[in-house]
C-alpha positions in Angstrom: 13.3 -18.3 23.0 16.3 -15.9 22.7 18.2 -14.7 25.8 19.2 -11.1 26.1 22.7 -11.2 27.6 22.6 -7.5 28.2 19.7 -7.8 30.6 21.3 -10.7 32.4 24.5 -8.7 32.9 22.5 -5.8 34.3 20.7 -8.0 36.7 23.9 -9.5 38.0 25.4 -6.0 38.4 22.4 -4.9 40.4 22.5 -8.0 42.7 26.2 -7.2 43.5 25.3 -3.5 44.0 22.5 -4.5 46.4 24.8 -6.9 48.4 27.5 -4.2 48.6 25.0 -1.5 49.7 23.5 -3.9 52.3 26.9 -4.6 53.8 27.7 -0.9 54.1 24.3 -0.3 55.9 24.9 -3.2 58.3 28.4 -2.1 59.1 27.3 1.5 59.8 24.4 0.2 61.9 26.6 -1.9 64.1 29.2 0.9 64.4 26.4 3.4 65.4 25.1 0.8 67.9 28.6 0.4 69.4 29.2 4.1 69.6 25.9 5.0 71.2 25.5 1.8 73.2 26.5 3.4 76.5 24.6 6.6 75.8 21.2 6.6 77.4 20.3 10.2 76.9 17.2 10.8 74.8 19.0 13.0 72.3 21.4 10.3 71.3 18.5 7.8 70.9 16.7 10.2 68.6 19.9 10.6 66.5 20.3 6.8 66.2 16.7 6.3 65.2 16.7 9.2 62.8 19.9 8.0 61.1 18.6 4.4 60.7 15.3 5.7 59.3 17.3 7.9 56.8 19.3 4.9 55.7 16.1 2.9 55.2 14.6 5.7 53.1 17.8 6.0 51.0 17.8 2.2 50.4 14.2 2.3 49.4 14.8 5.2 47.0 17.8 3.3 45.4 15.8 0.1 45.0 12.9 2.1 43.5 15.2 3.7 41.0 16.7 0.3 40.0 13.2 -1.2 39.6 12.1 1.6 37.3 15.2 1.3 35.2 14.7 -2.5 34.8 11.0 -2.0 34.0 11.8 0.6 31.3 14.3 -1.7 29.7 12.3 -4.9 29.8 8.9 -3.3 29.0 9.1 -1.3 25.8 6.9 1.7 25.3 3.4 1.1 24.1 3.3 1.0 20.3 2.0 4.1 18.5 -1.5 4.0 17.0 -1.7 2.1 13.7 -0.5 4.2 10.8 -2.8 4.7 7.8 -2.2 2.4 4.8 -2.9 3.9 1.3 -3.0 2.2 -2.0 -2.8 4.0 -5.4 -4.3 3.1 -8.8 -4.0 5.1 -12.0 -6.6 4.9 -14.8 -5.8 6.4 -18.2 -5.9 5.4 -21.9 -2.7 3.6 -22.9 -2.8 4.9 -26.5 -3.7 8.5 -27.5 -3.2 10.6 -30.6 -1.1 13.8 -31.0 -2.7 17.1 -30.1 -5.7 15.5 -28.3 -7.0 15.5 -24.8 -7.6 12.7 -22.4 -8.4 12.1 -18.7 -6.1 10.5 -16.2 -7.5 9.6 -12.7 -5.6 8.8 -9.5 -7.6 6.7 -7.1 -6.4 6.6 -3.5 -7.9 4.0 -1.1 -7.5 4.4 2.7 -8.9 1.2 4.2 -7.9 2.1 7.8 -9.8 4.3 10.3 -7.0 6.9 10.5 -6.5 10.0 8.3 -3.3 10.3 6.3 -1.8 13.8 6.3 0.1 15.9 3.8 -0.5 13.5 0.9 1.0 14.4 -2.5 1.4 12.7 -5.9 4.6 13.3 -7.7 5.5 12.5 -11.3 8.9 12.8 -13.1 8.0 13.9 -16.6 4.3 13.4 -17.0 3.3 17.1 -16.4 6.3 18.3 -18.4 5.3 16.4 -21.6 1.5 16.6 -21.2 -0.1 20.0 -20.6 -2.7 20.3 -17.8 -6.1 21.6 -18.9 -8.1 21.0 -15.7 -7.5 19.4 -12.4 -9.6 18.6 -9.3 -6.6 19.4 -7.1 -3.8 22.0 -7.1 -0.8 21.2 -9.2 2.6 22.8 -8.5 5.2 21.8 -11.0 5.3 18.0 -11.1 3.4 17.6 -7.8 -0.3 17.3 -7.1 -1.2 18.6 -3.6 -3.8 16.4 -2.0 -3.6 17.2 1.7 -5.4 15.0 4.2 -6.8 11.6 3.0 -9.7 10.5 5.0 -10.7 6.8 5.4 -12.4 5.7 2.2 -11.7 6.6 -1.4 -10.3 9.8 -2.8 -10.2 10.4 -6.6 -8.0 13.0 -8.3 -8.9 13.6 -12.0 -6.8 15.6 -14.5 -7.6 16.6 -18.1 -4.3 16.5 -20.1 -3.3 17.6 -23.6 -1.0 15.4 -25.6 2.2 16.7 -27.2 2.5 17.1 -31.0 5.2 14.6 -31.5 4.5 10.8 -31.4 6.4 8.7 -28.9 6.0 6.5 -25.9 6.1 8.1 -22.5 7.0 6.1 -19.4 6.8 7.6 -15.9 6.4 6.7 -12.3 3.6 8.2 -10.1 4.6 8.3 -6.4 2.2 8.9 -3.6 3.8 10.4 -0.5 2.2 11.1 2.9 3.6 12.0 6.3 3.0 8.7 8.1 5.1 6.7 5.5 8.8 7.1 4.6 8.7 5.3 1.3 6.2 6.3 -1.4 3.5 4.1 -3.0 4.4 4.0 -6.7 2.6 3.1 -9.9 4.1 2.9 -13.4 2.5 4.9 -16.2 3.0 4.1 -19.9 1.3 6.2 -22.6 1.8 5.8 -26.3 1.2 8.9 -28.4 0.5 8.1 -32.1 -0.1 10.2 -35.2 -3.7 10.8 -36.0 -4.8 8.4 -38.7 -5.5 10.0 -42.1 -7.5 7.7 -44.4 -7.2 8.2 -48.2 -9.4 5.7 -50.0 -8.1 4.3 -53.3 -10.1 5.1 -56.5 -12.7 2.4 -57.2 -14.6 1.5 -60.4 -17.8 3.6 -61.0 -20.0 0.5 -60.5 -18.7 0.2 -56.9 -19.9 3.0 -54.6 -17.2 5.0 -53.0 -17.3 4.4 -49.2 -17.5 7.4 -47.0 -14.2 8.0 -45.3 -14.3 6.4 -41.9 -14.5 8.6 -38.9 -12.0 8.4 -36.1 -12.5 5.5 -33.6 -14.5 6.4 -30.5 -12.3 6.9 -27.4 -11.8 3.9 -25.1 -13.7 3.7 -21.9 -11.8 4.7 -18.7 -12.8 2.9 -15.6 -11.8 3.5 -11.9 -12.6 1.1 -9.1 -13.1 1.9 -5.4 -14.1 -0.6 -2.7 -16.0 0.4 0.4 -16.0 -2.0 3.4 -15.5 -2.0 7.2 -11.8 -2.4 8.0 -12.6 -4.5 11.1 -15.5 -6.9 11.9 -16.4 -9.5 14.4 -16.2 -13.2 13.5 -19.5 -14.8 12.3 -21.0 -11.3 11.6 -22.5 -9.7 8.5 -20.9 -6.9 6.6 -21.6 -5.0 3.4 -19.0 -4.5 0.7 -19.6 -2.1 -2.2 -17.7 -1.9 -5.5 -18.0 1.6 -7.1 -17.1 1.7 -10.8 -16.8 5.1 -12.5 -16.6 5.2 -16.2 -15.2 8.7 -16.8 -14.9 8.1 -20.6 -17.5 8.7 -23.3 -18.0 5.1 -24.4 -19.4 1.9 -22.8 -17.1 -0.7 -21.4 -18.1 -4.3 -22.3 -17.8 -7.6 -20.5 -16.7 -6.2 -17.2 -16.0 -8.5 -14.3 -14.6 -8.2 -10.8 -12.3 -11.0 -9.6 -11.0 -11.7 -6.1 -8.4 -14.2 -5.0 -9.4 -15.3 -1.5 -12.2 -12.9 -0.5 -15.2 -15.0 -1.7 -13.5 -18.1 -0.4 -12.9 -16.8 3.2 -16.3 -14.9 3.3 -19.6 -16.4 2.6 -21.8 -14.5 0.1 -25.2 -13.9 1.7 -26.7 -11.7 -1.1 -25.4 -9.8 -4.1 -26.8 -7.3 -6.6 -24.9 -9.2 -9.4 -24.4 -12.8 -10.4 -21.3 -14.4 -8.8 -19.5 -17.4 -10.4 -16.9 -18.8 -8.1 -14.6 -15.9 -7.3 -15.9 -13.7 -10.1 -18.6 -11.1 -10.0 -20.2 -10.7 -13.5 -21.1 -7.1 -14.2 -21.5 -6.9 -18.0 -21.6 -3.5 -19.8 -20.6 -0.4 -17.9 -22.0 2.8 -19.5 -20.5 6.3 -18.7 -21.2 7.3 -15.2 -21.2 5.4 -11.9 -22.1 1.7 -11.3 -22.4 0.3 -7.8 -22.3 -3.4 -7.0 -23.2 -4.4 -3.4 -22.5 -7.7 -1.6 -23.7 -8.9 1.8 -21.0 -11.2 3.3 -20.7 -13.4 6.4 -17.3 -13.2 8.1 -15.4 -16.4 8.9 -15.5 -18.0 12.4 -11.8 -17.4 13.2 -9.9 -14.2 14.0 -7.2 -13.0 11.7 -6.6 -10.5 8.8 -7.7 -11.2 5.3 -5.7 -9.4 2.6 -6.7 -9.6 -1.1 -6.4 -7.9 -4.4 -9.6 -7.0 -6.3 -9.2 -6.8 -10.1 -11.7 -5.1 -12.5 -11.4 -6.4 -16.1 -13.2 -5.4 -19.3 -12.8 -6.1 -23.0 -11.3 -2.7 -24.0 -8.7 -2.7 -21.3 -4.9 -3.1 -21.7 -4.4 -4.0 -18.0 -6.9 -4.7 -15.2 -7.7 -2.0 -12.6 -6.7 -3.4 -9.2 -7.5 -2.5 -5.6 -6.0 -4.0 -2.4 -8.3 -4.7 0.6 -7.5 -5.7 4.2 -10.2 -6.8 6.7 -9.4 -7.7 10.3 -11.6 -10.4 11.9 -11.9 -9.8 15.6 -12.5 -12.7 18.1 -15.9 -12.6 20.0 -19.1 -10.9 18.9 
């Protein structure tokens, strides 16, 4: 246990001040008593009593002031309400062709019960190199204006056009909001390649000439959002939902959702999909929305469970991750 020497010094100084003030009061009281001892008139008696009462009120006021000063120093102000916590994930194809269009989605999760204000997403070069065709939110320069982010999931989707020169673009997307001084960042790397032109070689007449292959279908683009109560009682049931949106035009195959500690700390009561260990097996995810729901039983001890949920599928280059935090309260 640490000792605050500043507080100890202030206490000693106040003790000395109280002793000095008490000595002055006693001295004045005796002097007044000596001066007015022989005086028996009512007027002098009233003056003596009034003076002593005034001294007592003055002493009480000084002691009250000292007590408030010490109280304010030893008891800090009550903490401000919990600030919102936001996480950011970015979903996009990592390889595109020149002069084509693709969709990039920014998924913001607010797992708290408090609204984040004045949220914006800022990029350095993304919107300078890729032209914006459509957007679900207003874009000014290199900034996407989002505004207030309510508890839950917010998705910002943009349709972008690729440049006409092949190269690899690397950028950082930064999420800002009023309640946080440092931004939440995500790295973005997009490789723009030349469109493949196939020129089949001449073949003997006995061998049929194959039809030139068409361009490969676009890769699926998946986003993940997790819905759950931010705070539950111990030994109670809760429902957790995983919402997967495939905003591409092709089906994602072999999708799974993996957790680190969630399915170890919480007991699975029921699930709409098969669970093996800490993995939820989903399978194919067609274009559109897929929802997986789990009924969980919270642990029997209070605390905060923090985990990272990862969505994986065969066509991905990197998993889609989402952080979760659940507070377990004591009692029922």
